[in-house]
LOKOL-756961 format. One record per atom (N, C-alpha, C, O, CB): residue in three letters; x, y, z. Coordinates in steps of 0.001 Angstrom, whole numbers, plus 524288, in hexadecimal, padded with zeros to 5 digits. Glycine has a CB too. Example, Ala and Ser with C-alpha at 12.3 -4.5 7.8 and 13.67 -1.06 7.14 Angstrom:
BEGIN
ALA833867E9C681E78 ALA8300C7EE6C81E78 ALA833907F31C81E78 ALA8379C7F30982111 ALA82C2C7EE8782356 SER832327F73681BA8 SER835667FBDC81BE4 SER832648001E81EBE SER834618047281F67 SER837047FDAA8165D 
***
This chain:
BEGIN
MET802617FC29800C2 MET7FFCF800537FFF1 MET8036A8053880048 MET807AD8052E80282 MET7FB998005B8036A ILE8018F808E27FE2B ILE8053580D5B7FD2D ILE801AF8125F7FEDD ILE7FDC6814427FCCB ILE8075080D957F69E ILE805208141D80454 ILE802088176A80706 ILE804AE81CEB80972 ILE8084981D6980C97 ILE7FFDE8142180B17 GLY801DD8206A80711 GLY8049E8264880738 GLY8056B826F380D98 GLY802DA823E081041 GLY8002E82BDA80448 ILE8086E82A568101C ILE808A082AD0815E3 ILE809F7830488150B ILE80CC2831728114D ILE80CC9826F18198F VAL807FD8343E8189F VAL8088A8393381775 VAL8074083BE581D49 VAL8038483A6581FEB VAL804C783ACF81278 ALA80B188406B81F1E ALA8070A844898217E ALA806F78498481F07 ALA80A4B84B9B81C41 ALA8080E845B482724 VAL803C784AA58201B VAL801D78505D81E05 VAL7FF1C854558220D VAL7FC7C852A7825B6 VAL7FD8B84F748197A ASP7FFF685A5582110 ASP7FE8585EBC82476 ASP7F86685E9182282 ASP7F64485B1681FF8 ASP80235864DA82366 GLN7F662862F98244A GLN7F15D8645B82466 GLN7EFD38673481EDD GLN7EBB18698B81E1C GLN7F088867C582945 ASN7F38B8669E81B86 ASN7F539869768159C ASN7F6C8864C881179 ASN7F6DA865F080CCF ASN7FB3686DF281651 LEU7F79E8614381288 LEU7FAA785B9780F25 LEU7FFF885CBA80EFA LEU8027585A8980B7F LEU7F8C985A5C8084D ALA8030586091812DA ALA807BB86033812EF ALA80ABE85B6181380 ALA8093385848816D6 ALA808BF862F6815E5 ILE80EB785A40810D9 ILE8128D8562481340 ILE8188285800813BC ILE81C0085552815AC ILE81278850F280FA4 GLY818E685B5A8125A GLY81F5885CB7811D2 GLY8203D862EB81313 GLY81C4C865AB81333 GLY821C685B6B80B0F LYS825588655081408 LYS8266D86C678156D LYS82D0886972813A2 LYS82F3B8660081629 LYS824C28705D81EA7 ASP82EA586B7A80FB1 ASP8347D86D9E80ED4 ASP83624868AD80E7C ASP83ACA8684780FA9 ASP837A88716A8135C GLY833D38643780D28 GLY8366085F1980D03 GLY8359B85A91810A0 GLY83684855F380FA3 GLY83B188600180D4A ARG833B085CB181539 ARG8327385A4E81875 ARG82D178590A81B22 ARG8299385C1E819FD ARG834FE85BB881A86 LEU82BFF8559481E0F LEU826748545D820AA LEU8265C859AB82559 LEU82A10859C28286B LEU8264384CF882404 PRO8242A85BEE8259A PRO8235A862B282871 PRO81F8A8620D82D4E PRO81C518655182EBF PRO81FC5867E982381 TRP820A985C8C82FDB TRP81F9285B82835A6 TRP821A6856D483633 TRP8239E85419832C3 TRP819DF85B928378F HIS820F68559183C86 HIS822D3850A883E6D HIS8200284FBA841F9 HIS82046852C9845AD HIS827BE8502783FE8 TYR81C2484B2284257 TYR8198784905845C4 TYR81B3084309847AC TYR819A583F3B8452C TYR814B084975843D3 SER81DB28429E84B39 SER81F2683C3384D99 SER81B0F8391A84BCF SER81B85835CC8485A SER81F6283B4A8547F ALA8177983A0A84DE6 ALA811AC8376C84CE9 ALA810D38349D847B9 ALA8100F82FE484740 ALA80D3B83BD284D0F ASP811158387B84384 ASP811E08377C83D70 ASP816D5834DA83B9D ASP81662833138372B ASP811C283C9F83A8D MET81B858341B83DDA MET81FED832D383AC4 MET81ED282DA783E2E MET81FF3829C783B90 MET8260E836A283AC7 LYS81CB682C30843E9 LYS81C558265F84617 LYS8170C8237C841C0 LYS8178681F0B83FF7 LYS81A458269784E19 PHE81404825AC8410A PHE8101B8240283D65 PHE81208821468383D PHE810FC81D0183649 PHE80D0D8289983C0A PHE816218267283659 PHE817258252C83094 PHE81A5681EE683200 PHE8191F81ADF82FAC PHE81BAB82ACD82CE0 LYS81D8581F1883535 LYS820B981C1783546 LYS81EA08161E835C6 LYS81FB4811F78339A LYS823D881DE0838D4 GLN81A9C817FA83A41 GLN816E88124783C23 GLN8131980EB38363E GLN8116780A39835C6 GLN810D98154E841A8 THR8131981375832AE THR80F5E811BC82E2C THR812968104B82973 THR8112780D378260C THR80B448165582C88 THR816C6812A582990 THR81932810C98240B THR81D3180CC38250A THR81EAE80A4C82130 THR81C008158E820B7 ILE81F3280BA982987 ILE823C18084882C23 ILE822838016F8289F ILE81E4D7FF20828EF ILE8229580828834CD GLY825CA8000982682 GLY825B87FC798235D GLY823B77F9D282006 GLY8226A7F54081F46 GLY8263C7FAFB8246D ASN823AF7FEE681D6E ASN820957FF9E81798 ASN8257F8035B814C2 ASN829CC8047E81698 ASN819368039981812 ALA82338804B780FD3 ALA826C6807B880BAD ALA824E780B9580B5B ALA8202E80BFB80A88 ALA82790806028069A VAL827EA80F7C80BE4 VAL825818166980B79 VAL82939818AE80644 VAL82DDE817B680579 VAL8275E81B39812B6 VAL8260B81B9C80367 VAL828AC81F117FDBE VAL826D8824117FFB9 VAL8227A8256C80135 VAL825E881D8F7F68F MET82D188279A7FF47 MET82C4082CC07FDF1 MET8317A82D127FA17 MET8352C82A347F8FB MET82BD68310880351 GLY82F1E8339A7F85C GLY83307836887F659 GLY838B6836317F7A2 GLY83AFB834527FB70 GLY831B683AD57F732 ARG83AA2838DB7F2CD ARG841A983A5C7F5EC ARG8415183E987F90D ARG844C083ED97FC68 ARG8471D83C5D7F17E LEU83E4F841E07F8F5 LEU83F7C846537FBBD LEU83CE9845528034E LEU83E7E847B78072A LEU83C1A84BCA7F7B1 THR83886840DE80316 THR837FA83EC68079D THR83BF583C4980A2E THR83D6883D5580EA4 THR834A383C088075B TRP83DCC838DA80740 TRP8431E836758086E TRP845CE8388680B11 TRP8471C8372080F7A TRP845FE8359980514 LEU8475883CF58085C LEU84D2B840CA80981 LEU84AA68428380F8D LEU84DAD842FE81341 LEU84EAD847B9803F3 THR846318433181010 THR84506845ED81646 THR845668428181BC8 THR845A3843828207A THR83EBD8480781662 LEU8455183E34818BA LEU846968383281CA7 LEU84D3E837AD81E63 LEU8513B8379C81BB3 LEU844F58317F81814 PRO84C448375582472 PRO85164835ED825E1 PRO854CB830AB824A7 PRO858F982F398268A PRO851148364D82AAA GLY8511482E0882053 GLY85151828CB82008 GLY84D99824F981C2B GLY84A458274981994 GLY8509D82795824FE PRO84DD28219281BDB PRO849E981E1781A96 PRO8461281CAE81F90 PRO8484D81C25823CA PRO84C9E8193E81858 LEU840CC81C1481F6A LEU83D2181B30821D8 LEU83EC38163C82293 LEU83FB88137881EC3 LEU8387781C5F81FE6 LYS83F77813E782912 LYS840B580F4E82A38 LYS83CCD80B6C82A8E LYS838AF80D0382C78 LYS8431780F8682E17 ASP83CE7806FB8294C ASP839FB802EA828E6 ASP835CC802CF824E8 ASP8322F7FFA4824AD ASP8382B8022982D53 ARG836CA806DB821A4 ARG8344F8068681B5E ARG835D88079D81708 ARG8382180BC28162E ARG830D5808C881A79 GLN8351D804E681437 GLN8375A8052B80E08 GLN8375780ACF80BE6 GLN8332380D0E80B41 GLN833848018C809C9 ASN83BDB80D2080ACD ASN83B1E813288084F ASN83B9B812C080397 ASN83EE98105680111 ASN83ED681780809D7 ILE836A48164F801AD ILE8383F815507FBD5 ILE8387681B717F895 ILE8340D81CF17F761 ILE83338810D77F8C5 VAL83C1881E7E7F74A VAL83D36823577F614 VAL83C4D823637F086 VAL83F408215D7ED4E VAL84259824FB7F7BA LEU837818261C7EF5F LEU836A88274A7E9C9 LEU839B782C207E837 LEU839C88301D7EAE8 LEU830C5828177E89D SER83CB582B797E2E9 SER841C2830C47E132 SER8412582F2D7DB8C SER8403882AC77D9D6 SER849D3830377E3FC ARG841D38337B7D90C ARG8431D831A57D46D ARG84926833A97D378 ARG84AB3835117CF23 ARG83EEE8337E7D047 ASP84BC08339F7D73A ASP850CA8351E7D62D ASP853C082F1D7D60E ASP8530E82C5D7D9EF ASP85304839967DAD1 PRO8576B82CC87D131 PRO85777828B17D2B7 PRO85D98826BE7D5E6 PRO85F35822497D6B6 PRO855AD8260E7CE21 ASN85F5182A617D6D2 ASN863C382BA77D9F6 ASN862FE829EC7E01A ASN866658283C7E30E ASN864BB831BE7D96E HIS85D2C82AE27E142 HIS85C3982B967E64D HIS85EDB825FC7E9FB HIS85CC5821F97E859 HIS855A882C837E6A9 PRO860628258E7EBAF PRO8631F81F5A7F00F PRO85F0781D2D7F2D6 PRO85C0881FAA7F5A8 PRO8680B820CF7F5B9 SER85EE3817C17F1E5 SER85B51813E67F51B SER85EE9813C37F8FB SER863798153E7F89C SER8598280E007F2B1 GLN85C6E811A27FD69 GLN85FB280E0C80159 GLN85CAC80C1680458 GLN857E480C898041A GLN863A28104F80489 ASP85FA0809258083B ASP85D42804AC80BAB ASP856868070480D50 ASP855B580B4680F64 ASP861DB803BC8120D SER853EA8049D80C64 SER84D618042980DE3 SER84BC280AD580B5E SER8484380D8B80D40 SER84BDC8031D816B8 VAL84EEE80C5080732 VAL84BBC810B8803A1 VAL84C7380EFB7FE03 VAL8505D80CD77FC39 VAL84E278173780449 VAL849F280FB17FC8E VAL846ED80D4C7F55F VAL84709813787F31B VAL84418816F07F4AC VAL83DBA809BD7F541 VAL84A7C813FA7EFA7 VAL84830817FE7EB64 VAL846438166B7E5A9 VAL8482E813E77E20A VAL84C5B81BDE7EA61 LEU8414A8193E7E695 LEU83D31815CA7E0D2 LEU83C6881C517DD73 LEU83C6E820557E018 LEU833F0811AF7E3C3 SER83BE381C747D8B2 SER83ADE820987D64D SER83594823367D3AA SER834E4827447D12D SER83DD78200B7D37F ASP831A581E6D7D598 ASP82C748206D7D3BD ASP8298081E2D7D741 ASP82BE081ACA7D9B5 ASP82AAD81F3E7CE27 VAL8247B81EDB7D8A6 VAL81EDE81BD47D9F2 VAL81E5F816DA7D7CF VAL81C66813DC7DB05 VAL81A0581EAE7D7E5 ASP81F61814CE7D3AA ASP81EEE80FB97D0C6 ASP822E280CF97D52A ASP8216380AEB7D93F ASP8210C80FBC7C994 SER826BB80D487D3E4 SER82B7C80B477D69E SER8291680A217DBEC SER827A6805BF7DD47 SER8309980F7E7D6D5 VAL828D480DAD7DE4E VAL826B980D7D7E45F VAL822B6809067E452 VAL8237A805587E752 VAL823A7813717E68E LEU81F65809037E1DA LEU81A26806C07E02F LEU81BDD801767E037 LEU81B037FE797E3E3 LEU81792808BA7DA81 ASP81E8E800217DBAE ASP820B67FB887DAA2 ASP823EE7F8D17E031 ASP823457F4267E121 ASP8246F7FCAE7D5B2 ARG826097FAD67E250 ARG82A1B7F96C7E748 ARG825D87F9047E952 ARG824947F5627E670 ARG82EDB7FD3B7EA25 ILE8207A7F9D17ED30 ILE81F537FAFE7EFF9 ILE81B0C7F45C7EF3E ILE819C77F1137F283 ILE81E5B801267F010 ARG81A397F4B77EAC9 ARG8157D7EFCE7E972 ARG8181C7EB0D7EB99 ARG815477E7D07EDC0 ARG813E97EE967E23F LYS81DFA7EA0B7EB44 LYS81F9A7E71E7ED67 LYS820F57E4997F1BC LYS823807E0867F1FB LYS820E17E76E7EC4A GLN81EEF7E77D7F5C7 GLN8203A7E8627FAC3 GLN81A5A7E8C07FEAD GLN816A17EB717FD40 GLN823E27EDD27FA9F GLU81A517E63A802B4 GLU815EB7E5AD80536 GLU815607EB008089B GLU810EA7EBE880A29 GLU815FB7E07780857 GLU819077EE5E809DB GLU818807F23480E0A GLU8134C7F7778096D GLU812CB7F80D804AE GLU820EF7F52581059 HIS810A67FA0780E24 HIS810B17FECE80BB5 HIS814808029180862 HIS8193D8028E80932 HIS80FA9800D980ECF LEU812D1804DE805AD LEU8157080AF4803A6 LEU813DC80EF7804A8 LEU80FC5810768029F LEU815A680C297FEF5 PHE816D28125380871 PHE814948180980A5A PHE8175F81B648079F PHE81BE781A8080649 PHE81514819958106A VAL814E581F8880693 VAL815C0824C480185 VAL816BB828DA806A9 VAL8134182A32809B4 VAL80E9D826EE7FC1C ILE81BD682A5E806E4 ILE81C2E82CB880CA5 ILE81E458334F80983 ILE81FCE8371280C17 ILE822008288981201 GLY81DEB8333A8056E GLY81F878398980374 GLY82369839E2800DE GLY825F8835D1800B9 GLY820AD83D748074C GLY825AD83EAC7FDB0 GLY822528431E7FEE6 GLY81E59843667FAE3 GLY81DAB83FD57F7BD GLY82546848387FF44 ALA81B588482A7FAF4 ALA8172184A267F70C ALA817DC847617F1AD ALA8143A844E17EFC3 ALA8178A850947F636 GLN81C04847C97EF89 GLN81BEE844917E9C9 GLN81A5283F807E9C4 GLN8178683D6F7E672 GLN821168441A7E73C VAL81CA683D0C7EE8D VAL81C59837B17EE53 VAL81698834B77EF83 VAL814E1830B17ED83 VAL82057836037F206 TYR813D2838BF7F430 TYR80EB88374A7F3BE TYR80B73839247EF90 TYR8070C837347EF77 TYR80C908386D7F7DF GLU80CC283D0C7EB71 GLU80AF183E327E87E GLU80B32838C97E429 GLU80740837247E1F3 GLU80CE5843117E7BC LEU80F1B837157E3A7 LEU810DF832AD7DFD9 LEU80E8C82DF07E1D6 LEU80E0B82AE77DE24 LEU81720831F17DF64 PHE80D4C82C707E50C PHE80B8B828917E8BE PHE80536828487E8C4 PHE802AE824377E855 PHE80DD582A017EE6A LEU8034482D147E951 LEU7FD9E82D187E973 LEU7FAB882B3F7E6B9 LEU7F67982BF87E8DB LEU7FBF2830747E970 PRO7F9EE8288C7E20F PRO7F737824037DEA4 PRO7F82C81F287E2DC PRO7F4C281C8C7E504 PRO7FA7C822D77D7CE HIS7FC7981ED07E346 HIS7FCB7819927E51C HIS7FA98819407EC10 HIS7F89A8150C7ED45 HIS80359817997E40F ILE7FADF81C437EF36 ILE7FA5481C6C7F3A9 ILE7F46F81A2E7F521 ILE7F05F81BCF7F324 ILE7FBAF821837F511 GLU7F4BC8170C7F821 GLU7EF01814137FA80 GLU7ED38815A57FF95 GLU7E8A08154D800F4 GLU7EF8580DD27FB3D ARG7F201817E98033E ARG7EF9C81A7580847 ARG7F2E881E53808B1 ARG7F71781F2380678 ARG7EF388173080D8C TRP7EFED8215680CAD TRP7F44C8268680E86 TRP7F2708260D813F5 TRP7EE398249B815C6 TRP7F37382DC980B82 ILE7F8498283F816D3 ILE7F818827BE81C0D ILE7F9A182E5481C64 ILE7FDAD82F8781A17 ILE7FC51822B181EE7 VAL7F6E48325D81EE8 VAL7F7A88374681E5B VAL7F6EF8391682497 VAL7F305837C88270F VAL7F3C3839BC819EF THR7FAEA83C15826C4 THR7FBB383DB0829D6 THR7F9E5842A282A0D THR7FBAC8453582665 THR7FF5783CC682A74 GLU7F6788459382D73 GLU7F52784AEE82BE1 GLU7F7A884C8F830FB GLU7F5F684B1183539 GLU7EE9884CAE82A8C VAL7FC31850008305F VAL7FE1585321834D4 VAL7FB0F858C583419 VAL7FA3485B4F8301A VAL804E3853AA834C0 PRO7F99F859DD83A13 PRO7F7A88600583B2D PRO7F9FA863ED83A16 PRO7FA59866CD83DED PRO7F6EE8615783FAB LEU7FC42865E4835A9 LEU7FF308697083586 LEU7FC8A86AA183155 LEU7F904867C282FC3 LEU8047B868EC835CA ALA7FE868713182DC7 ALA7FF448725D829B3 ALA8044F874F182A60 ALA8050F878B782D43 ALA7FB47874C88279C ILE8084C872498270E ILE80EA587469825D4 ILE80D89878898215D ILE80C44877BA81CCC ILE8138486EF582348 GLU80E7B87DCA82451 GLU81250881D58205D GLU814AA880F481DD5 GLU817A887D7381F35 GLU815448848B82168 GLY815328825681A3A GLY8192E881A2814EA GLY8190C87CF6812F2 GLY81C5C87B2980FF6 GLY81F038827C815C2 ALA8147B87A5B814D0 ALA817738735581436 ALA81725875D980C6D ALA81573879D280A4F ALA810EB86A8181748 ASP81A7286FB480A0F ASP81BC586FF780473 ASP819AB86B5B80072 ASP818F186B407FBB1 ASP821AB8700F80441 THR818ED866F880549 THR81724861E2801D6 THR812B18602C80398 THR811B185F648083B THR81ABF85D2A801D8 PHE80FCC85F837FFED PHE809DC85F588012B PHE808B3858A07FEBF PHE80AF78568B7FB0D PHE805CE865407FD43 MET804688563F8023E MET801C9850AC7FF55 MET7FEEF8543F7FB98 MET7FD61858B07FC97 MET7FD2C84BCC80379 PRO7FE71851777F6CE PRO7F84F8525C7F319 PRO7F550852F47F67C PRO7F4D2850A67FAAD PRO7F5AB84DCA7EF4E ALA7F26A857467F419 ALA7EAC9857937F87D ALA7E8CB852C67F67C ALA7E4EB851B17F91E ALA7E47985DEE7F684 ASN7E9A884F067F2BD ASN7E4C684C797F296 ASN7E7B1845947F26E ASN7E5D7841997F078 ASN7E08684EEE7EC72 PHE7EB648462A7F489 PHE7EE92840717F72B PHE7EA3A83E577F9A7 PHE7E978839F47F7D5 PHE7F406841367FC07 LEU7E6B683F8F7FD4B LEU7E43283A5D7FF2D LEU7DE3A83A807FBBD LEU7DA7B839BD7FEA9 LEU7E35F83A4F806C9 ASP7DCF483B467F68D ASP7D8A383B0E7F2E4 ASP7D8E5835CA7F177 ASP7DC94834047EEEF ASP7D8E183ED67EE2D GLY7D400832607F370 GLY7D3A482E157F145 GLY7D4CB828B17F5AE GLY7D4DE823E97F532 GLY7D75F82EB27ECA1 PHE7D58B82C2D7F9B6 PHE7D7EE829E47FF5D PHE7D2F482BE58034E PHE7D02A82FCF80333 PHE7DF0282D1B8016C GLU7D3288285F805FF GLU7CD7A827BA80A9B GLU7D014827BE80F9C GLU7D453825A580EC4 GLU7C9578215380A47 MET7CFC582924814F2 MET7D2458287781958 MET7CE73823B681ADE MET7CA07821F081A35 MET7D2CA82DBB81D2D TYR7D4B6822A981E20 TYR7D0A081B9F8217A TYR7D23881CE58270C TYR7CF5281BB982AB5 TYR7D3EE812BE81F78 GLU7D63781EFA827AC GLU7D83781F9882D61 GLU7DA048245B82F2C GLU7DC598270B82BF0 GLU7DC4581C6082E65 LEU7D9718263C83404 LEU7DCF782B0283681 LEU7DDF882A0183B3A LEU7DACD828D483EA5 LEU7DAB08305F8369C ARG7E3B682A9083BAC ARG7E5B482B6984059 ARG7E7F682FEF84283 ARG7EA4B833558400A ARG7E88082885840C7 GLN7E6EF82FCA8488A GLN7E9C08341A84B84 GLN7EEEA833A884CF4 GLN7EF0E8315185127 GLN7E76F8351A84FF2 LEU7F4038350084B2F LEU7F93D8357C84D06 LEU7F8F5838C58528C LEU7F53A83ACA854CF LEU7FCDC838608487F ALA7FDDD83881853AB ALA7FF4783BDE8569F ALA800F3842A28552D ALA802518443B850DA ALA802E2839158587F GLU8008D844DB85892 GLU802B384BCB856E1 GLU7FE8F84E8C8526A GLU7FFAB8527984FDD GLU80A1484BC48532B GLY7F8AA84B15851FF GLY7F66784E4884F9A GLY7F60284C5684A35 GLY7F4A084FAE8470A GLY7F899852D485051 LEU7F6CE8483584895 LEU7F7E4846B28439A LEU7F3AC8420784253 LEU7F34983E218451E LEU7FDF9845048432C ARG7F0AD842E383DEA ARG7ED9383E4083D2C ARG7F01683BAD837DA ARG7F35083D97834D9 ARG7E70E83FC183CB2 VAL7EDED8377B837BA VAL7EF328340083398 VAL7EA7D8324482FAF VAL7E61A8317A8317E VAL7F18082F5283622 LYS7EB69831C782B02 LYS7E5948311A827CB LYS7E75882BF882562 LYS7EBF382BC682407 LYS7E3888366F822A2 PHE7E4E78288B824C8 PHE7E601824AF8205C PHE7E3688242C81C8D PHE7DED98246581E0E PHE7E62E8206C8217C TYR7E384823AC818D9 TYR7DFE3823EA81309 TYR7E17F81FBC80FFE TYR7E5ED81DDD81006 TYR7E0B08295A80F2E GLU7DC8581DC880C6A GLU7DDD98190C80924 GLU7DBA581ABB80399 GLU7D76681CEA80308 GLU7DB0F8134580B81 ARG7DF4E8195B7FF45 ARG7DB3581B8D7FB54 ARG7D606818827FBB2 ARG7D504814B87FE7B ARG7DD5A81B2A7F556 LYS7D27281B7B7F7A7 LYS7CDDD818DB7F65E LYS7CDC1816687F2F7 LYS7CFAD818377EEF3 LYS7CA7681AFF7F5D9 VAL7CB95811617F2DF VAL7CA7280D8A7EF47 VAL7C6E880DDB7EAAD VAL7C29580BFF7EBA6 VAL7C8E980A117F1CF ALA7C75E80F627E6AD ALA7C3DE811547E343 ALA7C00680CBF7E15B ALA7C171808647DFE5 ALA7C6D7813F27DED9 LEU7BB2080E837E1A6 LEU7B7178097E7E2BE LEU7B7B4809737DB0B LEU7B79680D977D89A LEU7AEB280B337E70A VAL7B85D803BB7D820 VAL7B709803627D42C VAL7B13F800D87D38D VAL7AFC07FD867D6B1 VAL7BAE1801457D20E SER7AE788025B7CFDD SER7A9828024B7CFD9 SER7AA867FCD87CB1E SER7AE277FC7C7C7FB SER7A61C808B57CE5B GLU7A6877F9747CBD8 GLU7A6077F4B67C937 GLU7A3BA7F58C7C3C4 GLU79F9D7F7FD7C347 GLU7A2CE7F1107CC5B ALA7A6197F3B97BFF6 ALA7A57A7F5027BAC5 ALA7A0327F1197B8E4 ALA79FAB7EC5A7B975 ALA7AB5D7F3F17B776 ARG79BA87F6067B5D7 ARG7975F7F4087B5A2 ARG796F97F1507B169 ARG79AA37F3097AED0 ARG793FC7F70E7B62D PRO794587ED387AE2D PRO792F67EB867A887 PRO791567EE777A656 PRO7900E7EDA67A1C6 PRO790047E80E7A786 
***
């Protein structure tokens, strides 16, 4: 299953100056518990903001740079199809963790969203989720985390196929 996981402010902001514009330990703990034991895919710029590979997860970096080095527990792939081909052969879930361009690229393939709502409106935010990223999805669960955070779980609506009439 392909799952998008993101934290957004009240205006759907996800970044400022190339960084996550907040730090909530409850969100970091939830993210780790949710993604551990699975694969995560991120863009090169998101990868560069991390201190290293996310532990106990298969790290996939999407990069058009053919010289971007792979290393232990990190696989560098150049396009969405390569990521999808790789993940089809595995049993774990694929979590799409950002940034904005990667969310946009995977949008047609995401089956579920996990959206943490941050109780802030970040002034000067420069990176946002697409306004329609939840179109075609239906919320099925809401959880309260510490620090005023709410996590909403969404699943893609199944299109009803009408039976063909003779």
